[in-house]
N, C-alpha and C positions, 0 to 999 in steps of 0.2 A: 504494500500500500504506500509506503514511504517513497519507493522508487517511482510509482505512478505520479504522486504529487510533485516529486522532484523533476520528472520529465515534463509535466505540464508547466511548472514554474520556468524551466529553461526555455520551453517553447514560447511562453508569454514574453519573456525577456527578449528573445530574438525578434518577435513580432513588434514589440514596442520600439526596439532600436531601429528596425527597418522602416518604421513610420515617422522617424524623427524629421523627415523632410516635409511633413505635412504642416502647413501653416494656414491660418485663417486671415483673410483680409476683409474687414468690414468697410464697405465703401460708402454706405449711407444709412441713416437711422430716421425713423419716424419722429414727429414732434414729441411723442410720448416716451421716447427713449428706446423703443423696441427696434431691433435691427430690421432694415428695409431690404438691403442687398448684401450678400457676402459671397466670397469666393474661397473655396477650400482646396488647396493644392494637395494632391495625393502623392505625386511624384513629379517634381519640377523638371527633372532631366528628361522624362518622357512626355512632358507637357500634358499631364493628366490632372484634371481638376473637376470640381463640381461648383456650379453657380446656383445660388439659391436666392429667390425673391420671396419676401414675406408680406402678408397682409398686415394692416395696422394692429390687428388683434394678436399678432405673433404666429399665426398659422402659416405654413409654407404655401405660397401661391404657385411658384414655378420652380422646377428642379431640372437642371441640365447637366449631364455627365459628358465630359470630354476625355478623349484619349488621343495622344499625338496631336493635340490641338483640334481634333475633329469631333463634332457632336455625335455621340453614340446613343444617348437616351434623353428623351424630353418627356417630362411629366408636368401636368398642371393639376391644380387642386381647387376644390370649392373653398370658400372662405371659412367653412366649418371644419375643414381638414380632410374631407374625403377626396379621393382621386377623381378627376374629371376627364383626363385624357392621357394617353400613353402613346409615344411614337418611338420606334427603334430605328436606328440608322446603321448602315454599313458603308464606309467610305463616303459619307455625307449624302447618301441616298436613302430615302425612307424605305424600309423593308417590311414594316408592320405598323398599323395604327389602330387604336381603339378608343372609343368614348364610353363614359360610364355615367349612369344616373347617380344622384346623390346617395341613394341607398346602397351603392356598391355594385348593383347589377349592371352588366355590360349592356350598352345601348347599341353598339355596332362595332364591327371590325373590318379592316381592309388589309388583306395580305398583298404584298408586292414582291417582285423578284429583285435581284441585285442591280437591275437596270432601272428600278423605280416604277416598273410597269405593273399594273394590277394583275396578279396571277394567283388564282385560287377562287374561293367563294367568299363574296362579301355577304355578311350576315347582319341583320338588325333585329333587335329584341324589344319587346314591351318592357315597361318598368317592373312588371310582375315576373319577368324571366321567360315568358313564352316567346317563341319565335315569331317575328313580325314579317320578315321577308328574307329572301336570299337569291343570289345571282352568281353563277359561275363565270369566271373570266380567264382568258388566256392572252397574255401580252396586251392588256388594255382593251380587249374586245370581248363582248358578252358571248358566252357559249350556251346555247339552248335558251329556254324560256326562264324568266324570273318567276318566283313563287311568292305569293303574299298570303298571310294568314290573319285571321281575326284575333281578338284579344284572348279568346279561349283556345287558340291553336288550330282552328278549323281552316283548311285551305279555301281561300276565297277567289284567287285568280292564279292562272298559270299561263 
């Protein structure tokens, strides 16, 4: 048991030392003293950092993750703290996007390929989680018919 705790302690020490490059730059504050914008460097040599923008109530409004100076992940939040949107990037091209209702239920998602073209099935949902509609795409072009459903999940058009 002592060896296990010793190993965990050594691992934590290594992790803490590897994070010593992290620093936080607060660029602006709200009138009430709460941070408005900040930048957290994860690895300055690799140009990896997170930019955060906060609402006046202290909740995160926007979160952007960068690696090699390129945007990798973009998240936006409602003023009450719930996620409202998520976009993932590869080489500065959007490869996935999703929007969310305030209750956390996904509103819709759009998959794209590495060239930024819609590739896959776009899906939309009602706030209760039931499927609202879907359409398959291949290289930005619809494939087949779209399908729409009512609030109870019954197919209403194809």
